[in-house]
Each structure stands twice: as structure tokens, then as C-alpha cells.
C-alpha positions in Angstrom: 76.7 112.0 126.7 76.2 113.0 123.0 79.9 113.2 122.7 80.7 110.3 123.8 77.9 108.4 121.4 79.6 110.4 118.8 83.5 109.6 119.0 82.3 105.8 119.4 81.1 106.0 115.8 83.6 108.0 114.3 84.7 106.1 111.4 88.5 104.9 111.9 91.1 106.7 109.8 91.7 105.2 106.1 95.1 104.6 105.0 95.8 105.4 101.3 98.2 104.4 98.7 100.0 107.8 99.2 100.4 107.6 102.8 102.1 103.9 102.6 104.3 105.5 100.0 105.3 108.0 101.9 106.1 106.1 104.9 108.2 103.4 102.6 110.2 106.2 100.9 111.2 107.3 104.4 112.0 103.9 105.8 113.9 102.3 102.7 115.7 106.0 101.9 113.8 106.4 98.6 112.0 109.1 96.8 107.9 109.6 97.5 107.6 109.5 94.2 109.5 106.5 93.3 107.6 104.3 95.9 104.3 105.5 94.8 104.9 104.6 91.3 105.9 101.3 92.8 103.0 100.9 94.5 100.6 102.0 91.3 102.4 99.5 89.4 101.9 97.1 91.8 98.1 97.7 91.7 98.2 97.7 88.0 99.8 94.1 87.7 97.5 92.7 90.5 94.4 94.1 88.3 96.1 92.4 85.4 96.4 88.8 87.0 92.8 89.4 88.4 91.4 90.1 84.6 93.3 86.7 83.8 91.5 84.9 86.3 94.6 84.5 88.3 94.7 84.3 92.2 97.0 86.6 93.7 98.7 85.0 97.4 100.9 87.9 99.2 102.3 86.0 102.1 101.2 87.0 105.7 98.5 89.3 104.0 95.9 86.9 102.1 94.8 85.7 98.9 92.7 87.6 96.0 90.9 85.9 93.5 87.7 86.6 91.2 84.5 84.8 91.9 82.0 84.2 89.7 78.5 84.9 91.0 75.2 83.2 89.1 72.1 84.7 87.6 69.7 84.9 90.3 66.3 86.3 91.0 65.6 89.3 93.4 63.5 92.1 94.6 62.9 95.6 93.4 62.6 97.1 97.1 60.4 100.0 95.9 58.3 98.0 94.0 58.8 94.2 95.5 58.3 93.2 91.7 60.7 89.9 90.9 63.7 90.8 88.6 66.3 88.9 86.9 69.8 89.7 88.3 72.5 89.3 85.8 75.6 86.8 86.2 78.6 88.8 87.5 82.4 88.9 88.8 83.4 89.9 92.5 86.8 90.1 93.8 87.0 87.9 97.1 90.1 88.6 99.7 90.8 85.8 102.2 92.7 86.4 104.8 95.8 85.0 105.9 96.4 82.7 109.0 99.2 85.3 110.2 96.7 88.5 109.6 94.2 87.3 111.4 96.1 86.0 114.2 97.8 90.4 114.1 94.7 91.3 114.5 
């Protein structure tokens, strides 16, 4: 019985850029180094555009954009004391309709 419970709570496999690069290299007859460089460059370019405040739309996948979070009051969970939480930025992802339907 304990083995079944452990199997359900196991974390799903993580696919990294290296895994994606290897698959692309094989499918498109490129070297792994080339595909890793291309994917790495893509991540760098996406980061640069997000820093500028631009939205990134990848058809079939979704939209990445930076959202501003206003300053707000919060509580220190250890003491219960109210604290001021600074304004911040976060990256938000909205899945495309095609991605939602595929999953």
C-alpha cells in the first residue's frame, strides 16, 4: 500500500534545455552544441525584451509579460507583526488556446 501512495506523489520528470536541444539536434540534423547555443540565445533575447517591458507572444505556446505588483501590507508569519511589502515585478505566463486544448 505504501508503494502506491509513493508512486502517486512522485514528481513529474523535468525537461531541461539540454533535453530539448538534444531532441532538436536529432530531428534537424544539427549538432547538440548548435541547438544549445540557439536555445540559450533565445532565452537571452526573451529576457532582454521582458526587461524592456515588452510582451513575448509565442504562437501555440502563450504570452510572457512583466506585471507590476503594488506595495502592500502583509504579516510576518513568525511574529504576526504587520510589515510593508515593497512593490515588485513578476513574469506572468498566459497559455495559448492551442496549448490549453493540447493538454
